[in-house]
Every structure is written in C-alpha cells, then in structure tokens.
PDB file with one MODEL, atoms N, CA, C and O in Angstrom:
MODEL        1
ATOM      1  N   MET A   1     -36.228  31.857 -16.056  1.00  0.00           N
ATOM      2  CA  MET A   1     -34.787  31.674 -15.914  1.00  0.00           C
ATOM      3  C   MET A   1     -34.477  30.494 -14.999  1.00  0.00           C
ATOM      4  O   MET A   1     -33.612  29.677 -15.313  1.00  0.00           O
ATOM      5  N   LYS A   2     -35.183  30.400 -13.859  1.00  0.00           N
ATOM      6  CA  LYS A   2     -34.953  29.288 -12.929  1.00  0.00           C
ATOM      7  C   LYS A   2     -35.328  27.964 -13.580  1.00  0.00           C
ATOM      8  O   LYS A   2     -34.703  26.939 -13.308  1.00  0.00           O
ATOM      9  N   ALA A   3     -36.343  27.979 -14.437  1.00  0.00           N
ATOM     10  CA  ALA A   3     -36.766  26.750 -15.114  1.00  0.00           C
ATOM     11  C   ALA A   3     -35.684  26.265 -16.061  1.00  0.00           C
ATOM     12  O   ALA A   3     -35.450  25.062 -16.176  1.00  0.00           O
ATOM     13  N   LYS A   4     -35.023  27.190 -16.740  1.00  0.00           N
ATOM     14  CA  LYS A   4     -33.941  26.808 -17.657  1.00  0.00           C
ATOM     15  C   LYS A   4     -32.762  26.213 -16.885  1.00  0.00           C
ATOM     16  O   LYS A   4     -32.164  25.228 -17.317  1.00  0.00           O
ATOM     17  N   ILE A   5     -32.436  26.812 -15.749  1.00  0.00           N
ATOM     18  CA  ILE A   5     -31.334  26.301 -14.926  1.00  0.00           C
ATOM     19  C   ILE A   5     -31.686  24.927 -14.378  1.00  0.00           C
ATOM     20  O   ILE A   5     -30.861  24.012 -14.383  1.00  0.00           O
ATOM     21  N   LEU A   6     -32.933  24.792 -13.902  1.00  0.00           N
ATOM     22  CA  LEU A   6     -33.375  23.509 -13.363  1.00  0.00           C
ATOM     23  C   LEU A   6     -33.387  22.443 -14.459  1.00  0.00           C
ATOM     24  O   LEU A   6     -32.992  21.299 -14.233  1.00  0.00           O
ATOM     25  N   SER A   7     -33.845  22.833 -15.645  1.00  0.00           N
ATOM     26  CA  SER A   7     -33.878  21.904 -16.768  1.00  0.00           C
ATOM     27  C   SER A   7     -32.462  21.478 -17.159  1.00  0.00           C
ATOM     28  O   SER A   7     -32.219  20.297 -17.408  1.00  0.00           O
ATOM     29  N   ALA A   8     -31.547  22.408 -17.213  1.00  0.00           N
ATOM     30  CA  ALA A   8     -30.167  22.084 -17.562  1.00  0.00           C
ATOM     31  C   ALA A   8     -29.539  21.190 -16.504  1.00  0.00           C
ATOM     32  O   ALA A   8     -28.774  20.282 -16.830  1.00  0.00           O
ATOM     33  N   ALA A   9     -29.858  21.441 -15.243  1.00  0.00           N
ATOM     34  CA  ALA A   9     -29.310  20.618 -14.159  1.00  0.00           C
ATOM     35  C   ALA A   9     -29.848  19.197 -14.253  1.00  0.00           C
ATOM     36  O   ALA A   9     -29.104  18.236 -14.053  1.00  0.00           O
ATOM     37  N   LEU A  10     -31.137  19.057 -14.556  1.00  0.00           N
ATOM     38  CA  LEU A  10     -31.718  17.720 -14.673  1.00  0.00           C
ATOM     39  C   LEU A  10     -31.135  16.957 -15.859  1.00  0.00           C
ATOM     40  O   LEU A  10     -30.875  15.758 -15.766  1.00  0.00           O
ATOM     41  N   VAL A  11     -30.933  17.652 -16.964  1.00  0.00           N
ATOM     42  CA  VAL A  11     -30.317  17.002 -18.126  1.00  0.00           C
ATOM     43  C   VAL A  11     -28.892  16.567 -17.784  1.00  0.00           C
ATOM     44  O   VAL A  11     -28.473  15.465 -18.139  1.00  0.00           O
ATOM     45  N   GLY A  12     -28.156  17.432 -17.098  1.00  0.00           N
ATOM     46  CA  GLY A  12     -26.792  17.096 -16.698  1.00  0.00           C
ATOM     47  C   GLY A  12     -26.744  15.916 -15.743  1.00  0.00           C
ATOM     48  O   GLY A  12     -25.895  15.035 -15.876  1.00  0.00           O
ATOM     49  N   LEU A  13     -27.655  15.901 -14.784  1.00  0.00           N
ATOM     50  CA  LEU A  13     -27.694  14.793 -13.823  1.00  0.00           C
ATOM     51  C   LEU A  13     -28.079  13.484 -14.494  1.00  0.00           C
ATOM     52  O   LEU A  13     -27.526  12.433 -14.172  1.00  0.00           O
ATOM     53  N   SER A  14     -29.026  13.543 -15.427  1.00  0.00           N
ATOM     54  CA  SER A  14     -29.414  12.309 -16.115  1.00  0.00           C
ATOM     55  C   SER A  14     -28.256  11.784 -16.967  1.00  0.00           C
ATOM     56  O   SER A  14     -28.078  10.572 -17.086  1.00  0.00           O
ATOM     57  N   PHE A  15     -27.476  12.679 -17.556  1.00  0.00           N
ATOM     58  CA  PHE A  15     -26.301  12.263 -18.331  1.00  0.00           C
ATOM     59  C   PHE A  15     -25.270  11.591 -17.432  1.00  0.00           C
ATOM     60  O   PHE A  15     -24.710  10.551 -17.776  1.00  0.00           O
ATOM     61  N   VAL A  16     -25.029  12.201 -16.277  1.00  0.00           N
ATOM     62  CA  VAL A  16     -24.062  11.628 -15.332  1.00  0.00           C
ATOM     63  C   VAL A  16     -24.542  10.269 -14.848  1.00  0.00           C
ATOM     64  O   VAL A  16     -23.751   9.334 -14.725  1.00  0.00           O
ATOM     65  N   ALA A  17     -25.841  10.159 -14.572  1.00  0.00           N
ATOM     66  CA  ALA A  17     -26.383   8.887 -14.096  1.00  0.00           C
ATOM     67  C   ALA A  17     -26.261   7.812 -15.167  1.00  0.00           C
ATOM     68  O   ALA A  17     -25.906   6.675 -14.856  1.00  0.00           O
ATOM     69  N   SER A  18     -26.546   8.142 -16.411  1.00  0.00           N
ATOM     70  CA  SER A  18     -26.443   7.136 -17.472  1.00  0.00           C
ATOM     71  C   SER A  18     -24.982   6.765 -17.725  1.00  0.00           C
ATOM     72  O   SER A  18     -24.680   5.610 -18.022  1.00  0.00           O
ATOM     73  N   THR A  19     -24.079   7.734 -17.611  1.00  0.00           N
ATOM     74  CA  THR A  19     -22.659   7.456 -17.792  1.00  0.00           C
ATOM     75  C   THR A  19     -22.139   6.568 -16.661  1.00  0.00           C
ATOM     76  O   THR A  19     -21.367   5.642 -16.908  1.00  0.00           O
ATOM     77  N   ALA A  20     -22.551   6.842 -15.436  1.00  0.00           N
ATOM     78  CA  ALA A  20     -22.119   6.024 -14.299  1.00  0.00           C
ATOM     79  C   ALA A  20     -22.649   4.608 -14.445  1.00  0.00           C
ATOM     80  O   ALA A  20     -21.950   3.646 -14.127  1.00  0.00           O
ATOM     81  N   HIS A  21     -23.864   4.475 -14.918  1.00  0.00           N
ATOM     82  CA  HIS A  21     -24.425   3.140 -15.101  1.00  0.00           C
ATOM     83  C   HIS A  21     -23.650   2.387 -16.178  1.00  0.00           C
ATOM     84  O   HIS A  21     -23.370   1.197 -16.033  1.00  0.00           O
ATOM     85  N   ALA A  22     -23.311   3.074 -17.240  1.00  0.00           N
ATOM     86  CA  ALA A  22     -22.548   2.428 -18.312  1.00  0.00           C
ATOM     87  C   ALA A  22     -21.153   2.043 -17.836  1.00  0.00           C
ATOM     88  O   ALA A  22     -20.600   1.040 -18.287  1.00  0.00           O
ATOM     89  N   ALA A  23     -20.579   2.830 -16.929  1.00  0.00           N
ATOM     90  CA  ALA A  23     -19.236   2.545 -16.438  1.00  0.00           C
ATOM     91  C   ALA A  23     -19.208   1.297 -15.566  1.00  0.00           C
ATOM     92  O   ALA A  23     -18.156   0.677 -15.406  1.00  0.00           O
ATOM     93  N   LEU A  24     -20.349   0.924 -15.004  1.00  0.00           N
ATOM     94  CA  LEU A  24     -20.390  -0.248 -14.138  1.00  0.00           C
ATOM     95  C   LEU A  24     -20.950  -1.469 -14.857  1.00  0.00           C
ATOM     96  O   LEU A  24     -21.531  -2.349 -14.221  1.00  0.00           O
ATOM     97  N   ASP A  25     -20.783  -1.530 -16.163  1.00  0.00           N
ATOM     98  CA  ASP A  25     -21.221  -2.671 -16.937  1.00  0.00           C
ATOM     99  C   ASP A  25     -20.462  -3.911 -16.458  1.00  0.00           C
ATOM    100  O   ASP A  25     -19.238  -3.888 -16.330  1.00  0.00           O
ATOM    101  N   ALA A  26     -21.188  -4.974 -16.199  1.00  0.00           N
ATOM    102  CA  ALA A  26     -20.585  -6.179 -15.609  1.00  0.00           C
ATOM    103  C   ALA A  26     -19.508  -6.780 -16.500  1.00  0.00           C
ATOM    104  O   ALA A  26     -18.490  -7.259 -16.001  1.00  0.00           O
ATOM    105  N   ALA A  27     -19.716  -6.761 -17.795  1.00  0.00           N
ATOM    106  CA  ALA A  27     -18.719  -7.347 -18.705  1.00  0.00           C
ATOM    107  C   ALA A  27     -17.417  -6.559 -18.674  1.00  0.00           C
ATOM    108  O   ALA A  27     -16.332  -7.139 -18.716  1.00  0.00           O
ATOM    109  N   VAL A  28     -17.529  -5.235 -18.598  1.00  0.00           N
ATOM    110  CA  VAL A  28     -16.324  -4.403 -18.552  1.00  0.00           C
ATOM    111  C   VAL A  28     -15.591  -4.612 -17.232  1.00  0.00           C
ATOM    112  O   VAL A  28     -14.365  -4.720 -17.199  1.00  0.00           O
ATOM    113  N   VAL A  29     -16.361  -4.667 -16.141  1.00  0.00           N
ATOM    114  CA  VAL A  29     -15.743  -4.882 -14.826  1.00  0.00           C
ATOM    115  C   VAL A  29     -15.027  -6.228 -14.790  1.00  0.00           C
ATOM    116  O   VAL A  29     -13.916  -6.326 -14.269  1.00  0.00           O
ATOM    117  N   THR A  30     -15.651  -7.255 -15.335  1.00  0.00           N
ATOM    118  CA  THR A  30     -15.019  -8.576 -15.373  1.00  0.00           C
ATOM    119  C   THR A  30     -13.759  -8.560 -16.232  1.00  0.00           C
ATOM    120  O   THR A  30     -12.755  -9.180 -15.882  1.00  0.00           O
ATOM    121  N   SER A  31     -13.816  -7.858 -17.342  1.00  0.00           N
ATOM    122  CA  SER A  31     -12.650  -7.755 -18.216  1.00  0.00           C
ATOM    123  C   SER A  31     -11.488  -7.060 -17.519  1.00  0.00           C
ATOM    124  O   SER A  31     -10.344  -7.506 -17.610  1.00  0.00           O
ATOM    125  N   VAL A  32     -11.786  -5.969 -16.826  1.00  0.00           N
ATOM    126  CA  VAL A  32     -10.736  -5.250 -16.097  1.00  0.00           C
ATOM    127  C   VAL A  32     -10.173  -6.120 -14.980  1.00  0.00           C
ATOM    128  O   VAL A  32      -8.960  -6.164 -14.772  1.00  0.00           O
ATOM    129  N   LYS A  33     -11.056  -6.813 -14.260  1.00  0.00           N
ATOM    130  CA  LYS A  33     -10.611  -7.697 -13.170  1.00  0.00           C
ATOM    131  C   LYS A  33      -9.681  -8.784 -13.701  1.00  0.00           C
ATOM    132  O   LYS A  33      -8.633  -9.055 -13.113  1.00  0.00           O
ATOM    133  N   ASP A  34     -10.070  -9.406 -14.817  1.00  0.00           N
ATOM    134  CA  ASP A  34      -9.232 -10.464 -15.398  1.00  0.00           C
ATOM    135  C   ASP A  34      -7.877  -9.920 -15.840  1.00  0.00           C
ATOM    136  O   ASP A  34      -6.855 -10.589 -15.689  1.00  0.00           O
ATOM    137  N   GLY A  35      -7.871  -8.704 -16.387  1.00  0.00           N
ATOM    138  CA  GLY A  35      -6.609  -8.087 -16.792  1.00  0.00           C
ATOM    139  C   GLY A  35      -5.698  -7.810 -15.619  1.00  0.00           C
ATOM    140  O   GLY A  35      -4.489  -8.030 -15.698  1.00  0.00           O
ATOM    141  N   VAL A  36      -6.274  -7.324 -14.523  1.00  0.00           N
ATOM    142  CA  VAL A  36      -5.483  -7.030 -13.329  1.00  0.00           C
ATOM    143  C   VAL A  36      -4.926  -8.317 -12.728  1.00  0.00           C
ATOM    144  O   VAL A  36      -3.770  -8.359 -12.308  1.00  0.00           O
ATOM    145  N   ILE A  37      -5.740  -9.358 -12.687  1.00  0.00           N
ATOM    146  CA  ILE A  37      -5.270 -10.640 -12.136  1.00  0.00           C
ATOM    147  C   ILE A  37      -4.153 -11.210 -12.998  1.00  0.00           C
ATOM    148  O   ILE A  37      -3.181 -11.749 -12.469  1.00  0.00           O
ATOM    149  N   ALA A  38      -4.277 -11.100 -14.315  1.00  0.00           N
ATOM    150  CA  ALA A  38      -3.216 -11.599 -15.204  1.00  0.00           C
ATOM    151  C   ALA A  38      -1.926 -10.818 -15.001  1.00  0.00           C
ATOM    152  O   ALA A  38      -0.843 -11.402 -14.963  1.00  0.00           O
ATOM    153  N   ASP A  39      -2.036  -9.492 -14.870  1.00  0.00           N
ATOM    154  CA  ASP A  39      -0.837  -8.675 -14.641  1.00  0.00           C
ATOM    155  C   ASP A  39      -0.202  -8.997 -13.292  1.00  0.00           C
ATOM    156  O   ASP A  39       1.023  -9.028 -13.174  1.00  0.00           O
ATOM    157  N   ALA A  40      -1.023  -9.235 -12.284  1.00  0.00           N
ATOM    158  CA  ALA A  40      -0.488  -9.590 -10.967  1.00  0.00           C
ATOM    159  C   ALA A  40       0.232 -10.931 -11.031  1.00  0.00           C
ATOM    160  O   ALA A  40       1.277 -11.105 -10.403  1.00  0.00           O
ATOM    161  N   GLY A  41      -0.314 -11.873 -11.779  1.00  0.00           N
ATOM    162  CA  GLY A  41       0.348 -13.170 -11.940  1.00  0.00           C
ATOM    163  C   GLY A  41       1.692 -13.032 -12.626  1.00  0.00           C
ATOM    164  O   GLY A  41       2.659 -13.692 -12.246  1.00  0.00           O
ATOM    165  N   THR A  42       1.756 -12.180 -13.631  1.00  0.00           N
ATOM    166  CA  THR A  42       3.024 -11.934 -14.316  1.00  0.00           C
ATOM    167  C   THR A  42       4.043 -11.309 -13.374  1.00  0.00           C
ATOM    168  O   THR A  42       5.215 -11.684 -13.378  1.00  0.00           O
ATOM    169  N   ALA A  43       3.590 -10.354 -12.567  1.00  0.00           N
ATOM    170  CA  ALA A  43       4.491  -9.691 -11.620  1.00  0.00           C
ATOM    171  C   ALA A  43       4.995 -10.672 -10.561  1.00  0.00           C
ATOM    172  O   ALA A  43       6.167 -10.632 -10.185  1.00  0.00           O
ATOM    173  N   VAL A  44       4.121 -11.545 -10.085  1.00  0.00           N
ATOM    174  CA  VAL A  44       4.539 -12.534  -9.083  1.00  0.00           C
ATOM    175  C   VAL A  44       5.555 -13.500  -9.672  1.00  0.00           C
ATOM    176  O   VAL A  44       6.551 -13.833  -9.030  1.00  0.00           O
ATOM    177  N   THR A  45       5.300 -13.947 -10.892  1.00  0.00           N
ATOM    178  CA  THR A  45       6.240 -14.866 -11.549  1.00  0.00           C
ATOM    179  C   THR A  45       7.600 -14.207 -11.740  1.00  0.00           C
ATOM    180  O   THR A  45       8.634 -14.826 -11.488  1.00  0.00           O
ATOM    181  N   ALA A  46       7.602 -12.965 -12.179  1.00  0.00           N
ATOM    182  CA  ALA A  46       8.867 -12.246 -12.359  1.00  0.00           C
ATOM    183  C   ALA A  46       9.563 -12.042 -11.019  1.00  0.00           C
ATOM    184  O   ALA A  46      10.786 -12.155 -10.932  1.00  0.00           O
ATOM    185  N   GLY A  47       8.803 -11.746  -9.986  1.00  0.00           N
ATOM    186  CA  GLY A  47       9.381 -11.555  -8.647  1.00  0.00           C
ATOM    187  C   GLY A  47      10.058 -12.818  -8.138  1.00  0.00           C
ATOM    188  O   GLY A  47      11.152 -12.760  -7.577  1.00  0.00           O
ATOM    189  N   PHE A  48       9.399 -13.968  -8.337  1.00  0.00           N
ATOM    190  CA  PHE A  48      10.013 -15.220  -7.900  1.00  0.00           C
ATOM    191  C   PHE A  48      11.264 -15.531  -8.717  1.00  0.00           C
ATOM    192  O   PHE A  48      12.227 -16.084  -8.187  1.00  0.00           O
ATOM    193  N   GLY A  49      11.258 -15.184  -9.992  1.00  0.00           N
ATOM    194  CA  GLY A  49      12.448 -15.390 -10.822  1.00  0.00           C
ATOM    195  C   GLY A  49      13.615 -14.558 -10.330  1.00  0.00           C
ATOM    196  O   GLY A  49      14.736 -15.054 -10.225  1.00  0.00           O
ATOM    197  N   VAL A  50      13.355 -13.293 -10.029  1.00  0.00           N
ATOM    198  CA  VAL A  50      14.420 -12.414  -9.515  1.00  0.00           C
ATOM    199  C   VAL A  50      14.908 -12.916  -8.165  1.00  0.00           C
ATOM    200  O   VAL A  50      16.111 -12.939  -7.906  1.00  0.00           O
ATOM    201  N   MET A  51      13.972 -13.321  -7.298  1.00  0.00           N
ATOM    202  CA  MET A  51      14.351 -13.814  -5.973  1.00  0.00           C
ATOM    203  C   MET A  51      15.233 -15.058  -6.084  1.00  0.00           C
ATOM    204  O   MET A  51      16.195 -15.199  -5.329  1.00  0.00           O
ATOM    205  N   ALA A  52      14.919 -15.958  -7.014  1.00  0.00           N
ATOM    206  CA  ALA A  52      15.721 -17.173  -7.184  1.00  0.00           C
ATOM    207  C   ALA A  52      17.131 -16.834  -7.652  1.00  0.00           C
ATOM    208  O   ALA A  52      18.100 -17.437  -7.191  1.00  0.00           O
ATOM    209  N   VAL A  53      17.250 -15.877  -8.560  1.00  0.00           N
ATOM    210  CA  VAL A  53      18.582 -15.482  -9.047  1.00  0.00           C
ATOM    211  C   VAL A  53      19.400 -14.849  -7.930  1.00  0.00           C
ATOM    212  O   VAL A  53      20.579 -15.160  -7.766  1.00  0.00           O
ATOM    213  N   VAL A  54      18.769 -13.954  -7.156  1.00  0.00           N
ATOM    214  CA  VAL A  54      19.485 -13.282  -6.066  1.00  0.00           C
ATOM    215  C   VAL A  54      19.897 -14.278  -4.996  1.00  0.00           C
ATOM    216  O   VAL A  54      21.020 -14.227  -4.495  1.00  0.00           O
ATOM    217  N   LEU A  55      18.994 -15.183  -4.643  1.00  0.00           N
ATOM    218  CA  LEU A  55      19.319 -16.189  -3.626  1.00  0.00           C
ATOM    219  C   LEU A  55      20.431 -17.118  -4.111  1.00  0.00           C
ATOM    220  O   LEU A  55      21.339 -17.457  -3.352  1.00  0.00           O
ATOM    221  N   GLY A  56      20.354 -17.525  -5.375  1.00  0.00           N
ATOM    222  CA  GLY A  56      21.406 -18.382  -5.932  1.00  0.00           C
ATOM    223  C   GLY A  56      22.755 -17.685  -5.949  1.00  0.00           C
ATOM    224  O   GLY A  56      23.778 -18.294  -5.637  1.00  0.00           O
ATOM    225  N   ALA A  57      22.758 -16.405  -6.312  1.00  0.00           N
ATOM    226  CA  ALA A  57      24.018 -15.651  -6.321  1.00  0.00           C
ATOM    227  C   ALA A  57      24.563 -15.497  -4.907  1.00  0.00           C
ATOM    228  O   ALA A  57      25.772 -15.584  -4.696  1.00  0.00           O
ATOM    229  N   SER A  58      23.692 -15.273  -3.952  1.00  0.00           N
ATOM    230  CA  SER A  58      24.122 -15.116  -2.560  1.00  0.00           C
ATOM    231  C   SER A  58      24.744 -16.411  -2.034  1.00  0.00           C
ATOM    232  O   SER A  58      25.802 -16.388  -1.405  1.00  0.00           O
ATOM    233  N   VAL A  59      24.091 -17.523  -2.292  1.00  0.00           N
ATOM    234  CA  VAL A  59      24.622 -18.814  -1.838  1.00  0.00           C
ATOM    235  C   VAL A  59      25.939 -19.117  -2.553  1.00  0.00           C
ATOM    236  O   VAL A  59      26.893 -19.593  -1.936  1.00  0.00           O
ATOM    237  N   GLY A  60      25.985 -18.839  -3.853  1.00  0.00           N
ATOM    238  CA  GLY A  60      27.213 -19.086  -4.613  1.00  0.00           C
ATOM    239  C   GLY A  60      28.372 -18.252  -4.103  1.00  0.00           C
ATOM    240  O   GLY A  60      29.483 -18.766  -3.978  1.00  0.00           O
ATOM    241  N   MET A  61      28.150 -16.996  -3.807  1.00  0.00           N
ATOM    242  CA  MET A  61      29.226 -16.138  -3.297  1.00  0.00           C
ATOM    243  C   MET A  61      29.682 -16.595  -1.911  1.00  0.00           C
ATOM    244  O   MET A  61      30.868 -16.529  -1.589  1.00  0.00           O
ATOM    245  N   SER A  62      28.733 -17.058  -1.094  1.00  0.00           N
ATOM    246  CA  SER A  62      29.092 -17.566   0.236  1.00  0.00           C
ATOM    247  C   SER A  62      29.968 -18.817   0.118  1.00  0.00           C
ATOM    248  O   SER A  62      30.974 -18.949   0.816  1.00  0.00           O
ATOM    249  N   LEU A  63      29.579 -19.723  -0.764  1.00  0.00           N
ATOM    250  CA  LEU A  63      30.379 -20.934  -0.950  1.00  0.00           C
ATOM    251  C   LEU A  63      31.751 -20.612  -1.516  1.00  0.00           C
ATOM    252  O   LEU A  63      32.746 -21.215  -1.114  1.00  0.00           O
ATOM    253  N   LEU A  64      31.813 -19.670  -2.443  1.00  0.00           N
ATOM    254  CA  LEU A  64      33.091 -19.271  -3.012  1.00  0.00           C
ATOM    255  C   LEU A  64      33.985 -18.641  -1.940  1.00  0.00           C
ATOM    256  O   LEU A  64      35.188 -18.902  -1.901  1.00  0.00           O
ATOM    257  N   GLY A  65      33.402 -17.816  -1.075  1.00  0.00           N
ATOM    258  CA  GLY A  65      34.163 -17.201   0.014  1.00  0.00           C
ATOM    259  C   GLY A  65      34.725 -18.242   0.965  1.00  0.00           C
ATOM    260  O   GLY A  65      35.873 -18.134   1.395  1.00  0.00           O
ATOM    261  N   ARG A  66      33.928 -19.250   1.296  1.00  0.00           N
ATOM    262  CA  ARG A  66      34.411 -20.323   2.176  1.00  0.00           C
ATOM    263  C   ARG A  66      35.528 -21.126   1.507  1.00  0.00           C
ATOM    264  O   ARG A  66      36.511 -21.491   2.151  1.00  0.00           O
ATOM    265  N   PHE A  67      35.368 -21.394   0.219  1.00  0.00           N
ATOM    266  CA  PHE A  67      36.381 -22.142  -0.527  1.00  0.00           C
ATOM    267  C   PHE A  67      37.705 -21.385  -0.539  1.00  0.00           C
ATOM    268  O   PHE A  67      38.765 -21.971  -0.317  1.00  0.00           O
ATOM    269  N   ILE A  68      37.639 -20.088  -0.797  1.00  0.00           N
ATOM    270  CA  ILE A  68      38.861 -19.272  -0.829  1.00  0.00           C
ATOM    271  C   ILE A  68      39.487 -19.203   0.560  1.00  0.00           C
ATOM    272  O   ILE A  68      40.706 -19.278   0.709  1.00  0.00           O
ATOM    273  N   SER A  69      38.634 -19.059   1.576  1.00  0.00           N
ATOM    274  CA  SER A  69      39.139 -18.981   2.961  1.00  0.00           C
ATOM    275  C   SER A  69      39.840 -20.269   3.354  1.00  0.00           C
ATOM    276  O   SER A  69      40.916 -20.237   3.952  1.00  0.00           O
ATOM    277  N   LYS A  70      39.237 -21.401   3.023  1.00  0.00           N
ATOM    278  CA  LYS A  70      39.870 -22.670   3.372  1.00  0.00           C
ATOM    279  C   LYS A  70      41.170 -22.876   2.604  1.00  0.00           C
ATOM    280  O   LYS A  70      42.139 -23.413   3.141  1.00  0.00           O
ATOM    281  N   GLY A  71      41.185 -22.449   1.354  1.00  0.00           N
ATOM    282  CA  GLY A  71      42.410 -22.576   0.564  1.00  0.00           C
ATOM    283  C   GLY A  71      43.507 -21.674   1.111  1.00  0.00           C
ATOM    284  O   GLY A  71      44.676 -22.059   1.119  1.00  0.00           O
ATOM    285  N   ALA A  72      43.148 -20.493   1.563  1.00  0.00           N
ATOM    286  CA  ALA A  72      44.146 -19.558   2.094  1.00  0.00           C
ATOM    287  C   ALA A  72      44.665 -20.036   3.434  1.00  0.00           C
ATOM    288  O   ALA A  72      45.811 -19.755   3.787  1.00  0.00           O
ATOM    289  N   ASN A  73      43.839 -20.759   4.195  1.00  0.00           N
ATOM    290  CA  ASN A  73      44.250 -21.217   5.522  1.00  0.00           C
ATOM    291  C   ASN A  73      44.867 -22.618   5.462  1.00  0.00           C
ATOM    292  O   ASN A  73      45.241 -23.184   6.489  1.00  0.00           O
ATOM    293  N   GLY A  74      44.967 -23.160   4.272  1.00  0.00           N
ATOM    294  CA  GLY A  74      45.597 -24.469   4.121  1.00  0.00           C
ATOM    295  C   GLY A  74      44.687 -25.611   4.541  1.00  0.00           C
ATOM    296  O   GLY A  74      45.165 -26.718   4.791  1.00  0.00           O
ATOM    297  N   GLY A  75      43.388 -25.365   4.625  1.00  0.00           N
ATOM    298  CA  GLY A  75      42.524 -26.394   5.158  1.00  0.00           C
ATOM    299  C   GLY A  75      41.691 -27.057   4.182  1.00  0.00           C
ATOM    300  O   GLY A  75      40.919 -27.949   4.534  1.00  0.00           O
TER     301      GLY A  75
ENDMDL
END
C-alpha cells in the first residue's frame, strides 16, 4: 500500500516538474514580456493623450474666465 502511494506521489511530482519546466519556456516568456510592454506603451500613449486634453481644457477655461472678467470690469 505504501509503495502505491509513494509511486503515485512520484508520478504526480514528475508531472508537476515537467509542467513547471514547460511553463518557463523562454519563447513563451519572451512573448508574454513583449505583449506586456506593448500594452504598457498603449496605456502610456493614451494617458498622455488624456492629459493633453485635460490640460488644454483647463488652460482654455482659465483664459475664457479672464476674458469674461476683463469684459465685465470694462478693462
């Protein structure tokens, strides 16, 4: 009985070891890394686009407020 349990444990461990080795395949790791870097680049580009729109709107509203204030004060 102990031999069967030990045998099953060894088979299970060898399966886990081979699966872990396959999971660390260099080509797959490189592919995942390249995908993550590409997604990060897309996110950064989108972030800068949003930041430019928000900053432009903020500056535009400030200038509009000053224009209205000067017009209301006769200046």
